[in-house]
LOMIMAR-165095 format. One line per 10 residues: number of its first residue (from 1); their letters; for each residue x, y, z of N, C-alpha, C. Coordinates in nm, 3 decimals. Layout:
NUM> A> X:Y:Z:X:Y:Z:X:Y:Z ~ ...
END
This chain:
1> XXXXXXXXXX> 5.939:-15.738:-20.262:6.056:-15.633:-20.215:6.174:-15.700:-20.179 ~ 6.313:-15.712:-20.231:6.416:-15.757:-20.211:6.504:-15.666:-20.138 ~ 6.578:-15.746:-20.047:6.654:-15.669:-19.911:6.778:-15.730:-19.983 ~ 6.887:-15.597:-20.001:7.006:-15.590:-19.971:7.109:-15.704:-19.894 ~ 7.166:-15.797:-19.892:7.275:-15.842:-19.799:7.347:-15.749:-19.717 ~ 7.361:-15.740:-19.568:7.477:-15.665:-19.537:7.608:-15.678:-19.613 ~ 7.688:-15.589:-19.573:7.839:-15.620:-19.666:7.904:-15.727:-19.542 ~ 8.028:-15.752:-19.578:8.089:-15.794:-19.465:8.171:-15.725:-19.353 ~ 8.180:-15.579:-19.406:8.209:-15.488:-19.282:8.103:-15.474:-19.228 ~ 7.982:-15.483:-19.256:7.887:-15.432:-19.211:7.826:-15.536:-19.072
11> XXXXXXXXXX> 7.851:-15.678:-19.147:7.831:-15.790:-19.060:7.927:-15.784:-18.924 ~ 8.046:-15.743:-18.953:8.169:-15.764:-18.887:8.113:-15.649:-18.758 ~ 8.089:-15.503:-18.791:8.043:-15.399:-18.701:7.960:-15.462:-18.631 ~ 7.865:-15.544:-18.677:7.724:-15.578:-18.581:7.771:-15.626:-18.498 ~ 7.866:-15.726:-18.540:7.927:-15.825:-18.427:8.030:-15.778:-18.316 ~ 8.074:-15.659:-18.382:8.146:-15.604:-18.310:8.060:-15.484:-18.186 ~ 7.956:-15.485:-18.253:7.865:-15.383:-18.142:7.805:-15.430:-18.054 ~ 7.812:-15.571:-18.014:7.757:-15.636:-17.923:7.886:-15.676:-17.822 ~ 8.019:-15.725:-17.832:8.103:-15.746:-17.772:8.218:-15.746:-17.845 ~ 8.285:-15.705:-17.802:8.480:-15.758:-17.836:8.477:-15.886:-17.907
21> XXXXXXXXXX> 8.547:-15.891:-18.014:8.572:-16.015:-18.093:8.712:-16.019:-18.112 ~ 8.777:-16.133:-18.155:8.922:-16.108:-18.218:8.917:-16.134:-18.363 ~ 9.001:-16.110:-18.437:9.007:-16.132:-18.575:8.993:-16.261:-18.599 ~ 9.048:-16.378:-18.536:9.004:-16.518:-18.607:8.856:-16.560:-18.559 ~ 8.810:-16.472:-18.443:8.638:-16.493:-18.422:8.565:-16.478:-18.537 ~ 8.636:-16.329:-18.564:8.525:-16.274:-18.680:8.533:-16.347:-18.805 ~ 8.700:-16.415:-18.839:8.697:-16.498:-18.952:8.604:-16.611:-18.942 ~ 8.606:-16.701:-18.852:8.520:-16.789:-18.827:8.360:-16.741:-18.851 ~ 8.318:-16.643:-18.786:8.159:-16.624:-18.799:8.122:-16.589:-18.951 ~ 8.250:-16.514:-18.998:8.182:-16.434:-19.131:8.236:-16.543:-19.270
31> XXXXXXXXXX> 8.286:-16.623:-19.257:8.384:-16.722:-19.364:8.251:-16.747:-19.482 ~ 8.146:-16.763:-19.409:8.054:-16.831:-19.499:7.954:-16.720:-19.578 ~ 8.021:-16.609:-19.573:7.933:-16.496:-19.618:8.040:-16.419:-19.720 ~ 8.143:-16.473:-19.731:8.277:-16.448:-19.807:8.218:-16.495:-19.964 ~ 8.196:-16.369:-20.066:8.162:-16.440:-20.214:8.279:-16.421:-20.300 ~ 8.402:-16.359:-20.250:8.509:-16.358:-20.362:8.645:-16.383:-20.261 ~ 8.742:-16.417:-20.310:8.833:-16.448:-20.219:8.922:-16.332:-20.180 ~ 8.943:-16.348:-20.077:9.029:-16.226:-20.021:8.909:-16.097:-19.956 ~ 8.817:-16.131:-19.972:8.713:-16.003:-19.969:8.715:-15.993:-19.806 ~ 8.703:-16.082:-19.718:8.711:-16.104:-19.579:8.836:-16.037:-19.536
41> XXXXXXXXXX> 8.944:-16.099:-19.562:9.037:-16.041:-19.526:9.080:-15.873:-19.579 ~ 9.032:-15.848:-19.672:9.062:-15.703:-19.728:8.969:-15.618:-19.594 ~ 8.846:-15.644:-19.575:8.714:-15.585:-19.481:8.798:-15.600:-19.331 ~ 8.816:-15.718:-19.295:8.912:-15.701:-19.148:9.028:-15.621:-19.163 ~ 9.131:-15.613:-19.271:9.221:-15.546:-19.261:9.184:-15.391:-19.205 ~ 9.078:-15.368:-19.303:9.006:-15.214:-19.305:8.979:-15.204:-19.161 ~ 8.934:-15.282:-19.078:8.847:-15.283:-18.976:8.974:-15.230:-18.876 ~ 9.092:-15.365:-18.849:9.155:-15.313:-18.798:9.265:-15.213:-18.762 ~ 9.302:-15.164:-18.897:9.370:-15.077:-18.943:9.288:-14.918:-18.874 ~ 9.167:-14.936:-18.849:9.082:-14.822:-18.802:9.038:-14.824:-18.617
51> XXXXXXXXXX> 9.120:-14.960:-18.627:9.125:-14.978:-18.455:8.961:-15.024:-18.431 ~ 8.875:-15.083:-18.513:8.746:-15.170:-18.473:8.826:-15.302:-18.378 ~ 8.887:-15.335:-18.449:8.965:-15.499:-18.399:9.089:-15.460:-18.298 ~ 9.065:-15.533:-18.176:9.185:-15.478:-18.112:9.212:-15.624:-18.021 ~ 9.308:-15.676:-18.002:9.347:-15.809:-17.904:9.334:-15.789:-17.782 ~ 9.414:-15.655:-17.713:9.429:-15.593:-17.604:9.264:-15.585:-17.572 ~ 9.163:-15.528:-17.633:9.051:-15.495:-17.580:8.961:-15.619:-17.569 ~ 8.989:-15.742:-17.663:8.938:-15.869:-17.617:8.974:-15.923:-17.494 ~ 9.116:-15.905:-17.469:9.146:-15.958:-17.357:9.105:-15.894:-17.248 ~ 9.127:-15.768:-17.269:9.037:-15.678:-17.119:8.892:-15.727:-17.091
61> XXXXXXXXXX> 8.803:-15.742:-17.228:8.699:-15.771:-17.182:8.665:-15.890:-17.142 ~ 8.743:-16.000:-17.161:8.674:-16.118:-17.115:8.758:-16.131:-16.975 ~ 8.852:-16.087:-16.931:8.914:-16.095:-16.781:8.814:-15.998:-16.710 ~ 8.730:-15.905:-16.757:8.632:-15.815:-16.662:8.514:-15.918:-16.668 ~ 8.474:-15.970:-16.755:8.371:-16.060:-16.753:8.374:-16.182:-16.666 ~ 8.489:-16.218:-16.671:8.505:-16.380:-16.648:8.602:-16.417:-16.533 ~ 8.677:-16.303:-16.495:8.792:-16.330:-16.390:8.705:-16.368:-16.231 ~ 8.600:-16.278:-16.221:8.520:-16.324:-16.088:8.497:-16.469:-16.068 ~ 8.459:-16.536:-16.204:8.391:-16.622:-16.204:8.472:-16.759:-16.192 ~ 8.606:-16.747:-16.323:8.632:-16.843:-16.333:8.797:-16.847:-16.279
71> XXXXXXXXXX> 8.854:-16.933:-16.291:9.048:-16.994:-16.267:9.083:-16.908:-16.376 ~ 9.217:-16.925:-16.354:9.304:-16.894:-16.476:9.322:-16.975:-16.589 ~ 9.375:-17.105:-16.570:9.313:-17.206:-16.665:9.195:-17.199:-16.734 ~ 9.061:-17.192:-16.721:8.968:-17.173:-16.760:8.983:-17.053:-16.877 ~ 9.013:-16.938:-16.823:9.052:-16.820:-16.890:9.121:-16.813:-16.982 ~ 9.231:-16.861:-16.952:9.385:-16.898:-17.067:9.275:-16.983:-17.165 ~ 9.217:-17.059:-17.164:9.124:-17.154:-17.246:9.069:-17.076:-17.342 ~ 8.952:-16.986:-17.261:8.871:-16.879:-17.362:8.967:-16.838:-17.444 ~ 9.058:-16.765:-17.358:9.142:-16.648:-17.438:9.219:-16.740:-17.594 ~ 9.274:-16.819:-17.555:9.348:-16.942:-17.683:9.252:-16.985:-17.770
81> XXXXXXXXXX> 9.140:-16.978:-17.729:9.006:-17.032:-17.823:8.978:-16.909:-17.921 ~ 9.011:-16.785:-17.888:8.984:-16.659:-17.962:9.080:-16.642:-18.099 ~ 9.189:-16.720:-18.036:9.282:-16.703:-18.155:9.392:-16.602:-18.099 ~ 9.414:-16.517:-17.960:9.500:-16.456:-17.954:9.623:-16.516:-17.916 ~ 9.739:-16.401:-17.921:9.858:-16.400:-17.946:9.927:-16.470:-17.789 ~ 9.957:-16.560:-17.798:10.014:-16.654:-17.689:10.056:-16.552:-17.607 ~ 10.180:-16.445:-17.586:10.243:-16.377:-17.533:10.139:-16.277:-17.474 ~ 10.042:-16.222:-17.547:9.946:-16.140:-17.470:9.888:-16.208:-17.365 ~ 9.843:-16.313:-17.402:9.763:-16.395:-17.344:9.796:-16.434:-17.195 ~ 9.962:-16.484:-17.193:10.012:-16.521:-17.068:10.013:-16.393:-17.003
91> XXXXXXXXXX> 10.095:-16.226:-17.041:10.091:-16.150:-17.016:9.974:-16.110:-16.927 ~ 9.840:-16.110:-16.964:9.741:-16.067:-16.894:9.675:-16.167:-16.791 ~ 9.731:-16.313:-16.812:9.679:-16.404:-16.678:9.815:-16.384:-16.571 ~ 9.937:-16.334:-16.615:10.025:-16.323:-16.494:9.957:-16.243:-16.405 ~ 9.874:-16.143:-16.432:9.819:-16.061:-16.294:9.717:-16.136:-16.225 ~ 9.645:-16.220:-16.285:9.558:-16.287:-16.217:9.600:-16.415:-16.132 ~ 9.703:-16.450:-16.143:9.752:-16.566:-16.041:9.788:-16.495:-15.933 ~ 9.822:-16.400:-15.862:9.799:-16.353:-15.757:9.671:-16.337:-15.692 ~ 9.572:-16.331:-15.760:9.454:-16.305:-15.688:9.372:-16.466:-15.706 ~ 9.387:-16.547:-15.756:9.373:-16.698:-15.792:9.283:-16.747:-15.642
101> XXXXXXXXXX> 9.364:-16.743:-15.553:9.291:-16.801:-15.407:9.180:-16.734:-15.383 ~ 9.170:-16.599:-15.383:9.080:-16.483:-15.316:8.971:-16.522:-15.409 ~ 8.964:-16.511:-15.537:8.861:-16.543:-15.681:8.811:-16.662:-15.607 ~ 8.879:-16.765:-15.598:8.828:-16.916:-15.564:8.766:-16.934:-15.428 ~ 8.800:-16.843:-15.349:8.728:-16.845:-15.208:8.582:-16.814:-15.211 ~ 8.580:-16.663:-15.314:8.458:-16.609:-15.343:8.382:-16.668:-15.404 ~ 8.419:-16.738:-15.512:8.328:-16.840:-15.577:8.273:-16.959:-15.484 ~ 8.354:-16.992:-15.432:8.340:-17.114:-15.338:8.222:-17.062:-15.204 ~ 8.225:-16.944:-15.193:8.134:-16.914:-15.063:8.012:-16.840:-15.133 ~ 7.992:-16.833:-15.245:7.880:-16.767:-15.311:7.801:-16.911:-15.341
111> XXXXXXXXXX> 7.868:-17.014:-15.381:7.781:-17.162:-15.428:7.748:-17.181:-15.271 ~ 7.860:-17.214:-15.183:7.857:-17.331:-15.069:7.843:-17.268:-14.925 ~ 7.938:-17.159:-14.891:7.964:-17.116:-14.765:7.963:-17.216:-14.652 ~ 7.945:-17.335:-14.674:7.971:-17.421:-14.541:8.090:-17.534:-14.559 ~ 8.131:-17.589:-14.499:8.245:-17.675:-14.515:8.157:-17.765:-14.530 ~ 8.234:-17.891:-14.636:8.181:-18.021:-14.669:8.173:-18.076:-14.514 ~ 8.059:-18.156:-14.496:8.025:-18.243:-14.400:8.057:-18.364:-14.438 ~ 8.095:-18.418:-14.533:8.120:-18.570:-14.615:8.215:-18.592:-14.692 ~ 8.288:-18.687:-14.713:8.393:-18.691:-14.812:8.315:-18.649:-14.960 ~ 8.195:-18.691:-15.000:8.108:-18.684:-15.087:8.090:-18.549:-15.124
121> XXXXXXXXXX> 8.053:-18.490:-14.999:8.031:-18.334:-15.054:8.136:-18.217:-15.077 ~ 8.279:-18.310:-15.006:8.429:-18.269:-15.016:8.440:-18.303:-15.174 ~ 8.418:-18.416:-15.231:8.453:-18.398:-15.356:8.356:-18.339:-15.481 ~ 8.218:-18.342:-15.422:8.136:-18.235:-15.484:8.194:-18.081:-15.502 ~ 8.214:-18.064:-15.365:8.289:-17.885:-15.405:8.413:-17.876:-15.458 ~ 8.495:-17.972:-15.446:8.642:-17.984:-15.544:8.617:-17.983:-15.670 ~ 8.498:-18.085:-15.729:8.480:-18.068:-15.862:8.424:-17.971:-15.917 ~ 8.349:-17.898:-15.827:8.299:-17.755:-15.838:8.397:-17.656:-15.919 ~ 8.477:-17.651:-15.783:8.605:-17.502:-15.799:8.657:-17.594:-15.944 ~ 8.752:-17.709:-15.951:8.838:-17.746:-16.046:8.760:-17.732:-16.209
131> XXXXXXXXXX> 8.618:-17.717:-16.215:8.563:-17.746:-16.346:8.568:-17.561:-16.386 ~ 8.575:-17.503:-16.270:8.581:-17.340:-16.293:8.711:-17.300:-16.380 ~ 8.799:-17.389:-16.361:8.931:-17.361:-16.414:9.054:-17.344:-16.255 ~ 9.034:-17.331:-16.132:9.076:-17.305:-16.034:9.181:-17.441:-16.039 ~ 9.294:-17.428:-16.006:9.419:-17.506:-15.983:9.392:-17.623:-15.841 ~ 9.431:-17.703:-15.842:9.403:-17.802:-15.740:9.481:-17.803:-15.610 ~ 9.578:-17.690:-15.636:9.666:-17.639:-15.484:9.562:-17.512:-15.449 ~ 9.488:-17.457:-15.516:9.420:-17.352:-15.488:9.276:-17.391:-15.413 ~ 9.230:-17.518:-15.499:9.126:-17.563:-15.446:9.112:-17.646:-15.320 ~ 9.244:-17.698:-15.289:9.265:-17.768:-15.174:9.263:-17.684:-15.052
141> XXXXXXXXXX> 9.348:-17.529:-15.084:9.369:-17.469:-14.991:9.242:-17.354:-14.969 ~ 9.117:-17.352:-15.043:9.020:-17.313:-15.036:8.936:-17.414:-14.933 ~ 8.934:-17.543:-14.986:8.862:-17.620:-14.866:8.940:-17.665:-14.734 ~ 9.016:-17.635:-14.743:9.084:-17.636:-14.597:9.043:-17.553:-14.516 ~ 9.057:-17.432:-14.550:9.030:-17.318:-14.476:8.860:-17.305:-14.495 ~ 8.801:-17.408:-14.538:8.636:-17.346:-14.564:8.562:-17.315:-14.442 ~ 8.494:-17.208:-14.433:8.476:-17.172:-14.283:8.538:-17.102:-14.207 ~ 8.658:-17.109:-14.219:8.711:-17.020:-14.163:8.771:-16.893:-14.218 ~ 8.788:-16.798:-14.103:8.819:-16.651:-14.182:8.927:-16.630:-14.291 ~ 8.913:-16.543:-14.375:9.012:-16.558:-14.481:9.152:-16.467:-14.397
151> XX> 9.236:-16.526:-14.399:9.377:-16.486:-14.291:9.482:-16.416:-14.380 ~ 9.460:-16.431:-14.534:9.579:-16.401:-14.591:9.578:-16.274:-14.663
END
């Protein structure tokens, strides 16, 4: 018994049912299944026209899932990797700047919740926060106030 392969539109809808995808992500994932030139573009155009593909929803989804764990620079990179419009990305990130310090403190508190006892431990905590995408200034402020009550 032979099984018919799902159409490009069907594959795209299956991907979109698991999470929001940008058009660029869908193009990357589905390009190998395209059998005729322009077929993928046409399928994605139809899905976008019907509202199944939305850059705004992709941005909101990433912010919702990642903002509590990552700093602005990591989130910016993730959104840019999805091929989203630069202006939309910058607009979305503008709102995160205000909460960057509080988010970094919470990430630090969940992982360590104790002031570094040695220079080596301080360096380890700094690397941890920096790799999460928090700025050096925010990391410095978190570690300066490590263990102190939040006064801002």
